[in-house]
N, C-alpha and C positions, 0 to 999 in steps of 0.2 A: 410081738406079740402070736406068731407065727411059733408051732410048734416041733415043727419041721422048716429051717430055713428057705428049701426050696419050695415050699408052698407059693401058687400061683394065683390061689383062690383071693377073690378080695374079700368075702364074708366071710368073718371066722366069728366060730364058735367061741364059747370061753372058755375052754380049752386051750384054747389056740388053732384047732382046725379046721378044715373045713365044712362050712353050714352049708346043712343037707340042700336038696331043691326045694322039698315039700316043707323044712318049717321056713323057710324062705317063704314058700306061698303060704303058708298059718298068719306067719308076720304081717305081709301087706293085705290079704284078705280081712283081718283083723283090723286094720288102720279105716281099709275102707269103708267096712261095715261103721266103725265110729262116725268117722267123717258122714255119715249119709248122703252122703251124694248119689247122685241121679244116675250116673252112668258109672257101670261095672269096670271095679279097678283091677289087675289083672298083673300077676310080674309079665306076662307077656305084652302089658299097657308100658310098661317100660321101656322094651326092648325095643318096640315100633315107634316112639316118642324120643331116644337113643337115635337112632338113625337118621327121623324128619329132621332132628334139630342139630344133626353131624353136616348132613344135606344141604340144609337150610343157612349154616356157618359157612359153606363153601368147601366140604370137605370130597375130594374127589368119590363121585359113586363105588370107582372099582375098590378104594381104600377100606368103604364101610362093609362092602359086599365080605370081605376078607376079614375084618374084625368081627363081623357076625359071623363067621364060619360057612358062608355059603360059598356054593360052587356054581352056582351061574347068578347072570344077574337077574333072571324072572323069577327066582323065590324072595328077591330083594326090594321087588314092587310091593311085595304084600304089607312090607312092611314098615314101607315109606306113605305117609299121608301128607300129600304137599298140596295146598292150596290151588284158589285161579291165582291168586295174587303172586303166590312162588312163580305160578307159569308165566305168567305175564311179566313178571321181574326178568325171570330166566329170555324168556321170548327178546325183552325190549335190548337184557347184556348182549345176547348173541346173534340175531336175527339181521341179514348184512346191511339189509335197507334204513337198522334203527342206528346202524357204527356210523351214521358222517357227523 
């Protein structure tokens, strides 16, 4: 599908070139409005969700940091929305008193 065999973009347009950010943003916005969800959905919502699910699935936070292109872990904290249940699970799996 890609016009250029070296294209690394995940989303391509009809001509096989990289789909521009503003186009993806408009597509997401349009579907979000049609779905009438109460929460605002943006392209950034997908980025956060992806990072959170990777971490929940056991991916190393360092690999997620690299995958998202962040320079340090502090910037990654804003993208991960871990729940109290997630934190309890990690505590149970990792705390020395829980490892008996």
